[in-house]
N, C-alpha and C positions, 0 to 999 in steps of 0.2 A: 747478089747484084747481077745485072744483065750485061752481056758483052755486046759488041757491035752487031752480032748476028741475032740479037734478041734471045739468046740462050742464057739460062741461069748458070752463073759462074762463081765458084768459091775458090779462095786461095788459102792453103794451110801452110804455115811456116814451121818447120821442124827444127828443134835445137839439137846440139850435139848429144845431149842426154837422151833424146828420143831415138837416136840412131846408133846407140851402143850395140856392139856385137853380142848376139845371144843365140842360144840353141833353140829357143822357143820363138815362134812368130809373134810379132807385136802388131796390134791393130790400132789404127788411128780412125776415130769416128768423127764424122761431120754431120751434125743434125741440121736438116733442112725443113723448115716449117712447110706444111702443105700450102699455107696461104702464100708462100713465096712462089709457088708454081702457078703461073697465070693460066689456070685451066678451070673449066666448069666442073661442077659436082659430078661424080660418077667414076666409071672405070676407064683407065687410060694405060697405054703402053708407052714407056719412056726409054730413052737410051742414055747411058752414063759413060762418059769418056773421062779418063784420068791420065794426066801427064805428070810424070815425076822427073825432076831435074835437081842437080846439086853438084857440089864439089867435095872431094876428099881432102885430107890434110896436105896432100902433095899438089893440090891444085888441079887434079884430073877431073874433067867434067863428065857427068853421067846423065843420060836421058832415057826414059822408058815410058811407053804409052800403053794403056789398057783401055779396052772398050767392052761394054756389056750391053747387048741389045734386048729389046722386048721385056723389060721389067714391068710387071703389071702392078699398078697401084689403084686403090679406090679412094678418090679424093672426097673428103667430107664437105659439107656446106661451108661457105665462106661467110664471115661476119665482120662487122666493123666494131672495133673496141675503142672507146673514148675514155680517157682518164684525165682528171683535174687534180693537181697537187696544190692544195692551199698552203700547207707548210709541213715541214719535218724538222723538229727541234732535237738536237743531239745533246746527250748528257754532258756535263762539263768535264768528266774524266772517263777514261777507258775502263774496261772491266777490271784491270789491274790497278786502278787508282792513279794512273799516270795522266799527265796532260797530253792532249792529242798532238800538239806541235810545240816545240820549244823555240822561242824567239826573244832576243834581247831588246828589240826596239818596237815590237808590235805584240798583238794579242797571241795567246797560246791556243786560240780557237782553231778548230779544224777547217779544212777546205772540203765542205760536204758535197759529195757527188752522188747523183742518182742515175742509175742505169736500169732501164726497163728492157726486158728481154722476152722473146718468145722462143723457148728452147735456149740455145746459146747464141741466138741472133739478136743483136741490139737494135731496138726500134726507136729508142730515145736515150740521150745521154747529156747531162749538164751538171756543172758544179758551181758553187759559190765559194769565194775565197774568204778566209779569216772570219768565219761566222759559225755560231752554233745553230743557226736557223737557216734551213734551205727554204727560201721563199722567192721564187724567180718571176713572180707576176705573170704577165701574158705568156712568157716563155714556158711556163709549166701548166698552162690551161689549154683545154681542147687538144690534148695529145691523142691523135687519131691514127690507128694502124689496123691492118687486116690480120685476122686470125682465122683459124678453122675451128669448127665445132669441137668442143672439149679440149682445146689447147689450154695450157697453163701459162699465165703471165707472171713473170718474176720481176720484182722490184728489189734491186740490190743497192744498199746505201753504204758508202765508204768514205773514209777520210783520204782524199786524193793527195798522194805524195809523189816525189820525183821517181823513186825506185819501186817502193812497195806501198800499196794502198792498205790502210788499216780497216778491218771489217767493223761495221757498225750494226747492220741488221739486214735480214733478207726476208721478204714477204712473197708468198705464192698465192695468186688469186686464181681460183677455179672459174671456169666459164660454163659450168653446168647448172648455173642458177637461171632464174627467169629472164629471158631476153626482153629488152625494152624498159627495164626497171633500173633506176639509179640507186646504186648501193653506196653506203658511206663506210669508210674504214677509219677508225680513230683509236685503235688499240696499240699503244706503244709496246714494242718488244726489243730485246737486245739492248743496245746503248741508245735507243731513241727515248727521249723524255716525253714528247707529245707529238701528235701528227693529226692531219686531217686530209683525207683523200676521198674523192668520189669517182665511181666508174660505172659504165654501162656498156652493153653490147647489143647489137641488133642486126 
């Protein structure tokens, strides 16, 4: 996302388990798609600024800033990716033979959610409640987002719950195919019973 200075800005929230004392340095990674950088194709020098803040168990506040200048990157060509989701039908039971949701007065059907990501950046997210069928009509048609050449587009399907989401399936679409051609995906995997998606990039 961009801040008021038109700079790319990401926020990472670390939990207590991420900050446990250790003798070995721990790294936190943040994947930033090339397409998120509003830059033309070619070689660029960028600057990265990091601001770390938080509190310990006693309530003491800590702030630390880091900055690294002149990081050279080679940005690949940018492309527009378009996906249409006709439907995704989930099997009636999980891999363990259990119902997705337990309810006394309504269906045990899941709340099917679809999350489309480039790297770990979400570009589309929607779910339908109490249905084995994800079919969102116009809301799941002409999903257009920017990618860079050879990026991978991930489609993650889950049963959306309050605390923990149940895994249904994960698909990875490569973008090293022929640009400008519409491809059809209808191969169910995982806990998906049937599906129909089309995508293209150019």
